[in-house]
Every structure is written in C-alpha cells, then in structure tokens.
MARMI-48944 format. One record per residue: residue in one letter; x, y, z of N, C-alpha, C, O in turn. Coordinates in steps of 0.001 Angstrom, whole numbers. Layout:
# residues N
 res    n.c1    n.c2    n.c3   ca.c1   ca.c2   ca.c3    c.c1    c.c2    c.c3    o.c1    o.c2    o.c3
   A       X       Y       Z       X       Y       Z       X       Y       Z       X       Y       Z
...
This chain:
# residues 275
 res    n.c1    n.c2    n.c3   ca.c1   ca.c2   ca.c3    c.c1    c.c2    c.c3    o.c1    o.c2    o.c3
   X   68405  -19896  -58725   68013  -21243  -59124   66507  -21403  -58945   65970  -21134  -57871
   X   65834  -21840  -59998   64398  -22028  -59912   64029  -23259  -59106   64882  -24085  -58783
   X   62761  -23370  -58789   62272  -24505  -58019   62064  -25700  -58943   61388  -25598  -59967
   X   62646  -26820  -58573   62540  -28028  -59383   61344  -28860  -58937   61134  -29082  -57744
   X   60571  -29311  -59907   59451  -30192  -59608   59950  -31628  -59497   60822  -32055  -60255
   X   59389  -32363  -58549   59760  -33772  -58406   59322  -34582  -59623   59814  -35684  -59863
   X   58393  -34017  -60382   57884  -34697  -61573   58549  -34195  -62854   58041  -34432  -63950
   X   59680  -33506  -62721   60374  -32966  -63892   60702  -34076  -64892   61196  -35140  -64520
   X   60420  -33806  -66159   60685  -34778  -67221   61928  -34411  -68033   62270  -35098  -68996
   X   62593  -33339  -67647   63771  -32894  -68395   64883  -33929  -68336   65233  -34420  -67263
   X   65426  -34252  -69486   66504  -35229  -69578   67413  -34895  -70752   67049  -34133  -71647
   X   68597  -35480  -70727   69530  -35375  -71843   69431  -36652  -72669   69386  -37752  -72117
   X   69399  -36507  -73980   69383  -37662  -74878   70656  -37655  -75710   71030  -36623  -76268
   X   71320  -38796  -75795   72540  -38901  -76597   72584  -40259  -77282   71855  -41175  -76903
   X   73426  -40385  -78276   73524  -41613  -79055   74059  -42758  -78189   74808  -42535  -77238
   X   73666  -43978  -78534   74136  -45133  -77770   75250  -45886  -78495   75589  -47012  -78130
   X   75806  -45262  -79511   76907  -45883  -80243   77119  -45205  -81581   76292  -44405  -82019
   X   78228  -45526  -82229   78566  -44966  -83538   78702  -43448  -83531   78489  -42795  -84552
   X   79061  -42885  -82366   79328  -41452  -82287   80838  -41239  -82210   81609  -42191  -82327
   X   81254  -39996  -82014   82686  -39691  -81980   83396  -40427  -80842   84504  -40935  -81015
   X   82752  -40476  -79691   83397  -41097  -78537   83607  -42594  -78744   84694  -43111  -78487
   X   82580  -43285  -79204   82675  -44740  -79324   83579  -45176  -80476   84103  -46290  -80465
   X   83762  -44312  -81463   84587  -44672  -82622   86020  -44152  -82548   86809  -44371  -83467
   X   86356  -43473  -81471   87676  -42845  -81380   88801  -43878  -81297   88710  -44864  -80565
   X   89852  -43628  -82058   91047  -44477  -82035   92280  -43579  -82006   92299  -42506  -82609
   X   93310  -44039  -81292   94539  -43248  -81227   95745  -44179  -81203   95645  -45350  -80835
   X   96873  -43633  -81599   98114  -44402  -81587   99285  -43452  -81356   99201  -42261  -81654
   X  100353  -43985  -80834  101565  -43198  -80616  102553  -43483  -81739  102853  -44639  -82038
   X  103046  -42433  -82349  103962  -42577  -83484  105288  -43179  -83006  105934  -42658  -82097
   X  105667  -44271  -83633  106931  -44931  -83288  108072  -44337  -84103  107855  -43532  -85009
   X  109269  -44741  -83770  110443  -44257  -84497  110373  -44690  -85958  110762  -43950  -86861
   X  109866  -45911  -86171  109801  -46454  -87530  108765  -45736  -88395  108943  -45625  -89608
   X  107684  -45247  -87780  106617  -44605  -88556  106713  -43083  -88573  105880  -42418  -89187
   X  107715  -42530  -87908  107880  -41072  -87894  108241  -40564  -89285  108842  -41280  -90086
   X  107868  -39323  -89556  108162  -38730  -90862  106981  -37929  -91357  106363  -37191  -90590
   X  106660  -38067  -92637  105537  -37361  -93230  104384  -38336  -93463  104580  -39445  -93959
   X  103182  -37901  -93097  102009  -38737  -93296  100963  -38015  -94122  101172  -36878  -94543
   X   99844  -38670  -94352   98754  -38043  -95095   97416  -38558  -94578   97313  -39659  -94038
   X   96416  -37740  -94758   95060  -38100  -94351   94273  -38424  -95607   94172  -37600  -96516
   X   93715  -39628  -95656   92984  -40067  -96836   91537  -40397  -96488   91225  -40851  -95387
   X   90668  -40154  -97460   89276  -40584  -97336   89115  -41851  -98151   89442  -41884  -99338
   X   88610  -42895  -97509   88398  -44169  -98178   86910  -44348  -98449   86111  -44457  -97518
   X   86544  -44378  -99715   85144  -44511 -100099   84651  -45939 -100005   85445  -46874  -99910
   X   83339  -46104 -100030   82746  -47444  -99972   83141  -48290 -101174   83159  -49519 -101100
   X   83456  -47627 -102281   83834  -48358 -103493   85321  -48681 -103535   85821  -49209 -104528
   X   86031  -48360 -102444   87452  -48664 -102384   88348  -47545 -102880   89571  -47637 -102776
   X   87760  -46497 -103415   88551  -45372 -103912   89089  -44546 -102745   88501  -44521 -101664
   X   90203  -43878 -102977   90802  -43034 -101936   90979  -41611 -102448   91193  -41377 -103638
   X   90885  -40674 -101523   91086  -39270 -101847   91945  -38649 -100758   91608  -38725  -99577
   X   93051  -38036 -101151   93949  -37410 -100186   93337  -36090  -99720   93112  -35180 -100518
   X   93074  -36002  -98419   92506  -34783  -97847   93596  -33815  -97396   93436  -32597  -97477
   X   94706  -34379  -96918   95828  -33545  -96496   97106  -34354  -96612   97171  -35501  -96170
   X   98113  -33752  -97205   99377  -34456  -97427  100503  -33790  -96642  100368  -32662  -96169
   X  101611  -34508  -96516  102806  -33997  -95836  102526  -33541  -94402  102946  -32464  -93979
   X  101815  -34379  -93679  101534  -34091  -92275  102725  -34561  -91436  103051  -35748  -91461
   X  103388  -33658  -90690  104557  -34067  -89894  104160  -34990  -88744  103283  -34661  -87946
   X  104814  -36145  -88667  104551  -37114  -87604  105852  -37362  -86850  106726  -38086  -87325
   X  105970  -36761  -85680  107178  -36903  -84875  107072  -38110  -83952  105978  -38493  -83537
   X  108197  -38690  -83643  108222  -39827  -82730  107635  -39409  -81374  107996  -38372  -80818
   X  106732  -40233  -80865  106108  -39951  -79575  104826  -39144  -79670  104102  -39006  -78684
   X  104539  -38606  -80859  103300  -37837  -81030  102102  -38783  -81011  102198  -39933  -81439
   X  100982  -38285  -80511   99756  -39084  -80467   98858  -38677  -81632   98501  -37507  -81771
   X   98504  -39634  -82453   97605  -39396  -83582   96231  -39944  -83200   96094  -41108  -82826
   X   95226  -39091  -83302   93880  -39460  -82861   92886  -39197  -83987   92971  -38178  -84674
   X   91955  -40108  -84172   90940  -39933  -85217   89637  -40587  -84781   89626  -41521  -83980
   X   88546  -40077  -85323   87243  -40663  -85011   86253  -40316  -86106   86585  -39590  -87043
   X   85049  -40827  -85991   83997  -40569  -86974   82642  -40732  -86298   82536  -41307  -85215
   X   81615  -40219  -86952   80242  -40403  -86486   79412  -40917  -87653   79508  -40399  -88765
   X   78610  -41920  -87403   77760  -42493  -88443   76548  -41593  -88686   75774  -41324  -87767
   X   76389  -41133  -89922   75241  -40300  -90275   73946  -41098  -90137   72930  -40574  -89679
   X   73992  -42359  -90533   72806  -43212  -90437   72358  -43348  -88986   71171  -43226  -88682
   X   73314  -43602  -88091   72989  -43741  -86665   72524  -42417  -86078   71616  -42383  -85247
   X   73150  -41324  -86513   72783  -39994  -86025   71342  -39652  -86393   70575  -39191  -85547
   X   70980  -39872  -87633   69632  -39526  -88092   68572  -40413  -87437   67470  -39951  -87140
   X   68903  -41676  -87215   67954  -42555  -86538   67771  -42121  -85086   66659  -42136  -84559
   X   68869  -41736  -84451   68800  -41224  -83078   67905  -39994  -83012   67105  -39854  -82086
   X   68035  -39109  -83983   67227  -37894  -83990   65753  -38208  -84215   64886  -37597  -83591
   X   65466  -39154  -85099   64071  -39553  -85328   63470  -40140  -84055   62338  -39822  -83688
   X   64234  -40997  -83388   63755  -41609  -82145   63540  -40550  -81063   62586  -40630  -80289
   X   64427  -39563  -81015   64332  -38512  -79998   63136  -37602  -80251   62481  -37155  -79309
   X   62855  -37331  -81515   61684  -36519  -81864   60412  -37218  -81391   59521  -36588  -80821
   X   60338  -38520  -81633   59170  -39284  -81198   59107  -39355  -79673   58027  -39274  -79089
   X   60260  -39508  -79035   60300  -39579  -77573   59797  -38277  -76949   59006  -38301  -76006
   X   60256  -37147  -77475   59819  -35849  -76948   58313  -35686  -77102   57642  -35151  -76220
   X   57793  -36150  -78227   56349  -36053  -78471   55585  -36952  -77506   54569  -36543  -76943
   X   56071  -38170  -77315   55402  -39122  -76416   55417  -38635  -74968   54445  -38820  -74236
   X   56525  -38013  -74557   56664  -37566  -73169   56056  -36189  -72927   55961  -35740  -71785
   X   55644  -35521  -74002   55017  -34212  -73854   55969  -33127  -73402   55588  -32235  -72644
   X   57219  -33201  -73869   58220  -32193  -73505   58720  -31491  -74765   58473  -31942  -75883
   X   59419  -30390  -74564   59986  -29665  -75698   61136  -30451  -76313   61831  -31205  -75631
   X   61318  -30260  -77600   62453  -30842  -78309   63505  -29754  -78464   63212  -28679  -78987
   X   64729  -30022  -78015   65783  -29009  -78133   67116  -29661  -78468   67432  -30746  -77980
   X   67886  -28988  -79301   69214  -29459  -79694   70251  -28501  -79132   70110  -27283  -79244
   X   71297  -29059  -78524   72333  -28231  -77896   73690  -28588  -78494   74218  -29678  -78275
   X   74243  -27641  -79255   75505  -27862  -79951   76489  -26740  -79630   76224  -25875  -78795
   X   77628  -26779  -80313   78637  -25744  -80133   79199  -25376  -81505   80399  -25472  -81764
   X   78274  -24948  -82376   78626  -24716  -83769   79627  -23589  -83967   80324  -23560  -84981
   X   79713  -22657  -83015   80650  -21541  -83174   82094  -21963  -82947   83012  -21321  -83458
   X   82309  -23039  -82184   83665  -23515  -81920   83974  -24786  -82717   85026  -24889  -83347
   X   83055  -25744  -82684   83245  -26988  -83431   82736  -26753  -84853   81685  -27261  -85243
   X   83493  -25981  -85610   83011  -25450  -86883   82949  -26471  -88012   82374  -26190  -89063
   X   83530  -27647  -87813   83468  -28672  -88852   82310  -29625  -88584   81448  -29816  -89442
   X   82289  -30216  -87407   81299  -31255  -87112   79925  -30723  -86722   78913  -31193  -87242
   X   79874  -29751  -85814   78586  -29368  -85230   77607  -28717  -86209   76412  -29001  -86125
   X   78050  -27863  -87130   77084  -27347  -88115   76480  -28463  -88969   75318  -28384  -89369
   X   77271  -29504  -89247   76762  -30631  -90038   75734  -31421  -89231   74683  -31799  -89749
   X   76047  -31668  -87952   75100  -32366  -87075   73814  -31553  -86954   72713  -32100  -87008
   X   73968  -30249  -86792   72817  -29348  -86712   71969  -29464  -87978   70741  -29530  -87911
   X   72637  -29489  -89130   71932  -29588  -90403   71139  -30877  -90533   70034  -30881  -91074
   X   71701  -31969  -90037   70972  -33239  -90076   69721  -33166  -89206   68680  -33719  -89561
   X   69825  -32491  -88078   68660  -32359  -87206   67561  -31555  -87897   66380  -31889  -87794
   X   67956  -30498  -88599   66988  -29679  -89332   66290  -30515  -90407   65065  -30486  -90526
   X   67076  -31258  -91185   66492  -32028  -92292   65713  -33246  -91804   64849  -33746  -92524
   X   66000  -33734  -90594   65228  -34847  -90032   63904  -34341  -89463   62850  -34923  -89719
   X   63962  -33262  -88696   62731  -32734  -88086   61742  -32285  -89164   60534  -32484  -89031
   X   62267  -31680  -90229   61416  -31197  -91322   61581  -32094  -92551   61597  -31617  -93686
   X   61701  -33385  -92305   62018  -34345  -93364   61006  -34324  -94505   61392  -34335  -95674
   X   59729  -34294  -94179   58707  -34324  -95231   58810  -33100  -96138   58661  -33209  -97355
   X   59062  -31946  -95546   59191  -30725  -96341   60454  -30761  -97199   60430  -30353  -98360
   X   61555  -31249  -96628   62812  -31302  -97373   62735  -32319  -98516   63296  -32088  -99588
   X   62053  -33429  -98296   61928  -34431  -99357   61005  -33937 -100470   61296  -34116 -101652
   X   59900  -33319 -100086   58929  -32842 -101074   59511  -31743 -101950   59247  -31693 -103152
   X   60299  -30867 -101351   60819  -29704 -102084   62324  -29813 -102343   63012  -28800 -102472
   X   62823  -31032 -102418   64264  -31256 -102594   64811  -30543 -103827   65860  -29902 -103760
   X   64111  -30651 -104943   64584  -30036 -106189   64616  -28513 -106072   65564  -27863 -106512
   X   63567  -27958 -105473   63501  -26498 -105311   64593  -26012 -104369   65253  -25008 -104636
   X   64778  -26728 -103266   65804  -26339 -102297   67200  -26385 -102919   68044  -25534 -102639
   X   67429  -27387 -103763   68727  -27488 -104429   68919  -26326 -105395   70010  -25767 -105504
   X   67857  -25978 -106084   67916  -24899 -107069   68211  -23542 -106430   68972  -22748 -106983
   X   67615  -23278 -105274   67801  -21963 -104637   68928  -21967 -103604   69202  -20945 -102975
   X   69583  -23127 -103432   70765  -23184 -102574   70493  -23269 -101084   71267  -22744 -100284
   X   69402  -23924 -100699   69112  -24108  -99273   70128  -25069  -98671   70392  -26137  -99225
   X   70689  -24686  -97543   71639  -25543  -96826   71125  -25743  -95405   71116  -24794  -94621
   X   70696  -26958  -95053   70157  -27188  -93708   71163  -26895  -92602   70778  -26640  -91461
   X   72458  -26932  -92938   73483  -26617  -91931   73353  -25186  -91425   73820  -24860  -90333
   X   72714  -24333  -92225   72527  -22932  -91835   71222  -22710  -91079   70925  -21591  -90660
   X   70448  -23770  -90905   69245  -23678  -90094   67973  -23376  -90867   67997  -23102  -92067
   X   66867  -23434  -90148   65553  -23174  -90735   65447  -21737  -91239   64728  -21449  -92196
   X   66176  -20844  -90578   66155  -19447  -91005   66643  -19280  -92429   66174  -18397  -93148
   X   67594  -20130  -92849   68123  -20065  -94206   67045  -20442  -95220   66993  -19894  -96321
   X   66187  -21389  -94830   65096  -21801  -95718   64149  -20625  -95954   63804  -20309  -97093
   X   63737  -19985  -94860   62814  -18854  -94980   63417  -17716  -95803   62710  -17041  -96551
   X   64722  -17510  -95662   65387  -16439  -96417   65439  -16768  -97905   65149  -15919  -98747
   X   65811  -18006  -98219   65990  -18397  -99621   64667  -18461 -100386   64638  -18145 -101576
   X   63585  -18859  -99742   62321  -19021 -100473   61637  -17682 -100762   60635  -17639 -101475
   X   62172  -16601 -100215   61574  -15288 -100482   61660  -14906 -101954   60887  -14078 -102435
   X   62606  -15514 -102665   62747  -15208 -104082   61846  -16034 -104975   61837  -15844 -106191
   X   61086  -16950 -104393   60184  -17807 -105165   58834  -17127 -105378   58500  -16178 -104668
   X   58055  -17606 -106351   56692  -17088 -106522   55907  -17238 -105221   56153  -18159 -104443
   X   54978  -16343 -104996   54262  -16301 -103724   53542  -17606 -103404   53549  -18053 -102257
   X   52918  -18222 -104412   52183  -19456 -104155   53119  -20589 -103736   52770  -21396 -102874
   X   54313  -20654 -104346   55292  -21682 -103985   55844  -21421 -102593   56057  -22346 -101809
   X   56067  -20169 -102303   56570  -19791 -100981   55574  -20198  -99895   55963  -20756  -98869
   X   54307  -19921 -100120   53279  -20270  -99138   53145  -21782  -98987   52875  -22281  -97894
   X   53333  -22502 -100079   53249  -23962 -100031   54351  -24535  -99137   54102  -25413  -98312
   X   55563  -24026  -99312   56693  -24500  -98501   56493  -24129  -97037   56739  -24942  -96146
   X   56049  -22905  -96790   55803  -22462  -95413   54734  -23327  -94745   54838  -23643  -93560
   X   53710  -23706  -95507   52642  -24556  -94965   53176  -25949  -94633   52781  -26545  -93631
   X   54069  -26462  -95469   54643  -27787  -95224   55573  -27771  -94009   55629  -28740  -93252
   X   56292  -26678  -93829   57149  -26536  -92644   56283  -26466  -91392   56594  -27087  -90375
   X   55203  -25709  -91473   54284  -25591  -90336   53665  -26946  -89992   53454  -27260  -88821
   X   53379  -27741  -91017   52798  -29067  -90788   53777  -29949  -90012   53371  -30718  -89141
   X   55063  -29835  -90334   56087  -30602  -89602   56129  -30168  -88138   56259  -31001  -87240
   X   56019  -28868  -87905   56015  -28351  -86535   54766  -28805  -85787   54832  -29167  -84612
   X   53628  -28783  -86476   52364  -29163  -85837   52309  -30657  -85523   51733  -31060  -84513
   X   52903  -31468  -86380   52835  -32920  -86209   53920  -33470  -85283   53817  -34600  -84805
   X   54941  -32682  -85034   56029  -33132  -84172   55851  -32636  -82753   54815  -32060  -82421
   X   56853  -32853  -81908   56796  -32317  -80543   56953  -30806  -80585   57457  -30264  -81569
   X   56533  -30126  -79540   56727  -28681  -79498   58223  -28383  -79445   58987  -29073  -78770
   X   58616  -27357  -80160   60025  -27005  -80283   60424  -25967  -79238   59676  -25026  -78971
   X   61599  -26141  -78652   62140  -25110  -77770   62402  -23864  -78615   62825  -23961  -79767
   X   62148  -22704  -78035   62232  -21464  -78795   63361  -20561  -78313   63667  -20499  -77123
   X   63969  -19865  -79264   64940  -18823  -78947   64192  -17523  -78676   64554  -16761  -77780
   X   63143  -17278  -79464   62288  -16106  -79284   60860  -16512  -79639   60498  -16580  -80814
   X   60061  -16779  -78619   58690  -17243  -78844   57853  -16202  -79564   57046  -16545  -80428
   X   58035  -14928  -79217   57229  -13859  -79815   57469  -13733  -81318   56546  -13441  -82079
   X   58711  -13954  -81738   59058  -13812  -83153   59023  -15145  -83901   59258  -15190  -85108
   X   58729  -16229  -83180   58649  -17535  -83821   59992  -18118  -84209   60068  -18948  -85115
   X   61059  -17694  -83533   62400  -18199  -83835   62653  -19456  -83011   62714  -19407  -81783
   X   62797  -20573  -83698   62929  -21862  -83031   64375  -22188  -82672   65310  -21468  -83020
   X   64512  -23288  -81973   65816  -23830  -81593   66645  -24221  -82823   67868  -24339  -82740
   X   65973  -24420  -83959   66661  -24876  -85168   66750  -23797  -86243   67027  -24107  -87401
   X   66521  -22548  -85883   66579  -21467  -86873   68007  -21151  -87314   68292  -21075  -88509
   X   68899  -20969  -86344   70285  -20574  -86632   71214  -21405  -85747   70999  -21464  -84536
   X   72238  -22046  -86311   73104  -22916  -85507   73818  -22213  -84359   74116  -22838  -83341
   X   74094  -20928  -84511   74823  -20205  -83464   73911  -19628  -82387   74393  -19025  -81429
   X   72587  -19807  -82535   71656  -19247  -81554   71634  -20028  -80245   71377  -19459  -79184
   X   71901  -21323  -80318   71832  -22161  -79121   73185  -22829  -78904   73476  -23873  -79487
   X   74002  -22215  -78062   75330  -22734  -77747   75250  -23462  -76411   74803  -22890  -75417
   X   75675  -24699  -76383   75455  -25573  -75233   75955  -24989  -73914   75309  -25167  -72882
   X   77094  -24295  -73929   77631  -23724  -72694   76625  -22792  -72030   76505  -22760  -70805
   X   75901  -22029  -72860   74935  -21071  -72327   73537  -21673  -72212   72840  -21440  -71224
   X   73124  -22444  -73216   71746  -22941  -73249   71449  -23941  -72133   70381  -23884  -71524
   X   72376  -24852  -71861   72140  -25830  -70799   72214  -25176  -69421   71460  -25535  -68516
   X   73126  -24216  -69267   73224  -23505  -67987   71940  -22729  -67714   71440  -22717  -66589
   X   71410  -22078  -68754   70168  -21316  -68598   69002  -22239  -68271   68140  -21898  -67461
   X   68979  -23406  -68904   67906  -24365  -68648   67956  -24876  -67211   66920  -25014  -66560
   X   69152  -25152  -66725   69307  -25645  -65354   68884  -24581  -64347   68266  -24897  -63330
   X   69216  -23319  -64627   68826  -22231  -63716   67316  -22051  -63658   66771  -21611  -62646
   X   66643  -22397  -64756   65183  -22239  -64794   64494  -23588  -64600   63527  -23913  -65289
   X   65007  -24363  -63652   64377  -25630  -63246   64337  -26665  -64357   63418  -27481  -64414
   X   65332  -26636  -65242   65393  -27611  -66323   64417  -27331  -67443   64082  -28228  -68217
   X   63963  -26115  -67537   62952  -25771  -68540   63517  -24860  -69626   64562  -24232  -69458
   X   62793  -24806  -70743   63101  -23870  -71822   61790  -23248  -72283   60706  -23720  -71938
   X   61907  -22181  -73067   60710  -21491  -73542   60071  -22269  -74687   60755  -22736  -75597
   X   58743  -22399  -74625   58004  -23086  -75670   57343  -22107  -76623   57447  -20897  -76423
   X   56663  -22598  -77658   55984  -21732  -78627   54915  -20848  -77995   54567  -19800  -78540
   X   54393  -21273  -76836   53347  -20497  -76165   53906  -19398  -75272   53149  -18700  -74596
   X   55233  -19240  -75265   55847  -18202  -74449   55980  -18579  -72987   56276  -17727  -72149
   X   55762  -19857  -72668   55873  -20328  -71291   56998  -21353  -71176   57449  -21915  -72175
   X   57442  -21586  -69941   58529  -22531  -69709   57994  -23955  -69589   56958  -24198  -68971
   X   58732  -24894  -70200   58332  -26296  -70169   59563  -27184  -70023   60678  -26778  -70350
   X   59347  -28402  -69526   60427  -29385  -69481   60871  -29693  -70906   60110  -29520  -71858
   X   62108  -30148  -71036   62645  -30369  -72378   63467  -31646  -72464   64043  -32102  -71476
   X   63510  -32205  -73650   64441  -33287  -73952   65610  -32624  -74661   65484  -32181  -75803
   X   66746  -32560  -73982   67917  -31863  -74516   68787  -32830  -75309   69411  -33724  -74737
   X   68826  -32649  -76616   69640  -33519  -77465   71086  -33046  -77488   71385  -31927  -77904
   X   71971  -33919  -77033   73412  -33710  -77136   73933  -35003  -77752   74312  -35921  -77024
   X   73958  -35091  -79081   74204  -36367  -79767   75449  -37126  -79322   75368  -38316  -79017
   X   76598  -36456  -79280   77842  -37154  -78960   77977  -37364  -77456   77750  -36442  -76671
   X   78346  -38575  -77058   78434  -38906  -75632   79724  -38430  -74974   79932  -38673  -73785
   X   80591  -37759  -75723   81848  -37286  -75141   81609  -36401  -73925   82339  -36478  -72936
   X   80576  -35553  -74007   80297  -34662  -72877   78823  -34639  -72476   78450  -33915  -71553
   X   77986  -35413  -73148   76555  -35426  -72826   76304  -35891  -71395   75425  -35366  -70712
   X   77082  -36884  -70942   76884  -37434  -69605   77103  -36425  -68499   76492  -36518  -67434
   X   77977  -35456  -68748   78243  -34418  -67748   76968  -33635  -67461   76646  -33348  -66308
   X   76252  -33294  -68523   75044  -32486  -68356   73909  -33283  -67719   73133  -32733  -66938
   X   73801  -34572  -68042   72772  -35385  -67407   73065  -35533  -65917   72152  -35460  -65094
   X   74332  -35741  -65567   74714  -35850  -64156   74444  -34545  -63424   74012  -34547  -62271
   X   74701  -33430  -64103   74465  -32122  -63496   72974  -31891  -63274   72571  -31370  -62234
   X   72156  -32279  -64250   70704  -32161  -64095   70220  -32954  -62884   69435  -32458  -62076
   X   70696  -34186  -62771   70289  -35054  -61666   70729  -34479  -60329   69967  -34486  -59361
   X   71965  -33981  -60277   72511  -33431  -59033   71757  -32177  -58599   71350  -32053  -57444
   X   71576  -31252  -59538   70924  -29984  -59204   69478  -30214  -58784   68995  -29581  -57844
   X   68787  -31113  -59472   67398  -31403  -59111   67319  -31964  -57691   66437  -31593  -56916
   X   68239  -32851  -57363   68256  -33454  -56030   68569  -32416  -54961   67902  -32366  -53928
   X   69580  -31589  -55206   69993  -30598  -54220   68953  -29497  -54058   68708  -29027  -52947
   X   68343  -29086  -55167   67358  -28003  -55107   66143  -28400  -54283   65492  -27549  -53677
   X   65839  -29687  -54261   64665  -30153  -53530   64982  -30618  -52117   64073  -30946  -51355
   X   66273  -30651  -51755   66628  -31136  -50422   67093  -30026  -49488   67059  -30182  -48267
   X   67527  -28908  -50059   67976  -27788  -49231   66803  -26861  -48952   66081  -26469  -49870
   X   66619  -26517  -47711   65518  -25635  -47336   65707  -24265  -47976   66767  -23656  -47831
   X   64692  -23777  -48680   64813  -22474  -49346   65048  -21341  -48348   64576  -21375  -47212
   X   65778  -20357  -48803   65994  -19157  -47990   64949  -18131  -48399   64927  -17682  -49545
   X   64102  -17768  -47483   62959  -16925  -47815   63251  -15438  -47752   62341  -14625  -47919
   X   64469  -15076  -47520   64782  -13642  -47502   65982  -13362  -46629   66318  -14158  -45752
   X   66611  -12270  -46855   67724  -11850  -46007   67205  -10875  -44957   66222  -10162  -45159
   X   67889  -10876  -43858   67478   -9977  -42780   68605   -9002  -42464   69781   -9363  -42423
   X   68210   -7772  -42246   69170   -6715  -41944   69060   -6340  -40467   67978   -6033  -39968
   X   70213   -6373  -39775   70231   -6007  -38355   70686   -4563  -38207   71701   -4155  -38773
   X   69950   -3826  -37468   70345   -2442  -37271   69977   -1991  -35859   69105   -2586  -35225
   X   70628    -960  -35372   70394    -459  -34008   69613     844  -34064   69969    1775  -34787
   X   68553     889  -33293   67755    2111  -33198   67887    2648  -31774   67438    2028  -30810
   X   68495    3778  -31677   68745    4343  -30351   67516    5092  -29852   66942    5924  -30556
   X   67133    4781  -28637   65979    5439  -28032   66478    6576  -27133   67030    6339  -26059
   X   66277    7778  -27580   66798    8933  -26861   66136    9129  -25498   66685    9785  -24613
   X   64928    8540  -25346   64231    8738  -24085   64867    7947  -22948   64659    8258  -21776
   X   65640    6928  -23298   66259    6101  -22264   67581    6725  -21854   68375    7125  -22705
   X   67817    6809  -20549   69006    7484  -20034   70296    6815  -20477   71283    7487  -20777
   X   70283    5488  -20517   71529    4797  -20859   71745    4681  -22370   72742    4113  -22817
   X   70815    5217  -23147   70936    5185  -24608   71180    3767  -25137   71871    3569  -26135
   X   70597    2795  -24444   70801    1400  -24852   70143    1142  -26209   69011    1568  -26437
   X   70829     461  -27093   70271     193  -28422   69248    -938  -28388   69363   -1876  -27599
   X   68274    -835  -29238   67303   -1910  -29421   67581   -2550  -30778   67573   -1869  -31803
   X   67822   -3840  -30783   68153   -4539  -32018   66870   -5024  -32686   66044   -5687  -32060
   X   66718   -4694  -33932   65534   -5105  -34674   65934   -5871  -35934   66998   -5635  -36506
   X   65079   -6779  -36352   65290   -7533  -37591   64226   -7105  -38589   63027   -7176  -38319
   X   64685   -6669  -39724   63757   -6247  -40764   63820   -7223  -41931   64902   -7510  -42442
   X   62684   -7727  -42350   62630   -8609  -43507   62581   -7758  -44771   61718   -6892  -44916
   X   63507   -8012  -45677   63556   -7222  -46899   62324   -7481  -47758   61823   -8604  -47805
   X   61837   -6449  -48436   60716   -6641  -49368   61121   -7604  -50475   62306   -7774  -50760
   X   60126   -8231  -51098   60383   -9205  -52160   61259   -8623  -53263   62131   -9306  -53799
   X   61019   -7341  -53601   61734   -6731  -54726   63197   -6484  -54442   63968   -6247  -55372
   X   63616   -6533  -53146   65000   -6232  -52804   65804   -7476  -52474   66980   -7372  -52123
   X   65197   -8653  -52578   65923   -9872  -52226   66863  -10281  -53332   67559  -11289  -53209
C-alpha cells in the first residue's frame, strides 16, 4: 500500500439521478399475471416495438427493469470533465465492459464522444462513412482513419489532440505509447483499475509517465458508493497506522570461545531490497 497524502484529491464521481439505480423498478408476478409476457420498446412518438416475445412469467417470479438517461449521463460526463480540469486531477472512467456487455460499452462510447465532442461533431460525416463507433474507443478512430487521405487523417488527429490539450489530463493505460483510458473499453476494468489505484495511494498514471490523483468516473450509483467509501477508509487507515520500516530476523550465533557455548541473540535489519 502506497503512502497517502493528506491533501489527496482523488475521488469517485457518479450521477446524482436518472441512472440505473434510481430508475429501477420491480414487481412480483401474481397468479393472475402469470403466463407469457413480452418486452416492448415505447418510443417518444407512442410507437411500440417488440424486443422479445413469449417470455415465461411464473407466479412468484420477480421482474426487474431499469433505464439510464443518455441526456443526464452526457451532462454528468461534461460536468466531470470540467471538474477534473478545475481540480487539476486526472480524468478516468472505470467500467466493466467485458461483463456488462450491453450497457457498459454504450456508456463508454458516450464518454468518448463527450470528451472528444468537438472532433466528433466536426467530422461526423466522415466518421459515419468509415464506420467509426465510439463504443469501441478512441483506438477505433485511429484505426479507421488510416484509410483516409493523409491530409484528412492529420486534420482529425490534430482535432483529437486539441480536445486532449484543452481538457483535463487523461489517465493512461500506457503513457509511453500514448494509450489513454478511453482507447479500448476492455483496457480499464473497474475490478482491477480501482484496486490498482487504491494500492498506489489513489493515483493513476498520467501522460507524463508519473502518478497523479484522479477523478474516477463510475456513472451508475449502484456500486460507485462502495469505491468512494473504500477510498475514504483506506486513506484514513493508511495515515493512522504507524508504518512498518522493515522486518527483523532473529538468529543465534554461537561463540565457540565461551565454555558454556551460550548463544548470543542478534537482530538484523533486512536490506531495503529484501523487505
């Protein structure tokens, strides 16, 4: 566990409403409603589209559903980007796209298109033509534009760089190679990324190859609070427990010159490299 600074600015940021947790609704299937059901999408214009039909609904089963507002999500991300910039900390997104394969890649994609909003708006037609999908990350953009004329490719790269320069510094997956937190959705998995950040005093790697405090975005409040509580707890405990400066090895050295062969007990402090 790294040493925590009392001035640490690392925090978790999550939505204050209109997320999966706040919109969740559930009901228990009654005898009267048991049978076959269907999942429908209801459009703003009143139209409906059947997403799944003949869903078995047994008596006593719990049916649960929820939604997240895209408008609220994108506004939260814009506010968080500005907050990270104002506080002088890294901007980082922590998702679980490898397991939450429906929702999290989409949330990740919104973060990509919000952070690089000016570039995505300016080159919207080109991105549509070459099949850029923000859900696949910034890396997908760099891959797809390789087929464009060199001058167009450089223009897009310059606009992406401008977004990076004008925004807060981005947490990096690989600082040396310039791979950001938003390059690939599967690169930053919350189970590993938050644990690694906590072990390194709440810090992540920045573009300069050094560790910095970070604003960790975990949009949905279903589990975001756990990580904020853990950050607070670990920071408090790390600064209140006296550090252990090394282990000591006890060993007996027999002095042959002494008639009784009495052992002399010595304490050896281990070298730094062996602790």
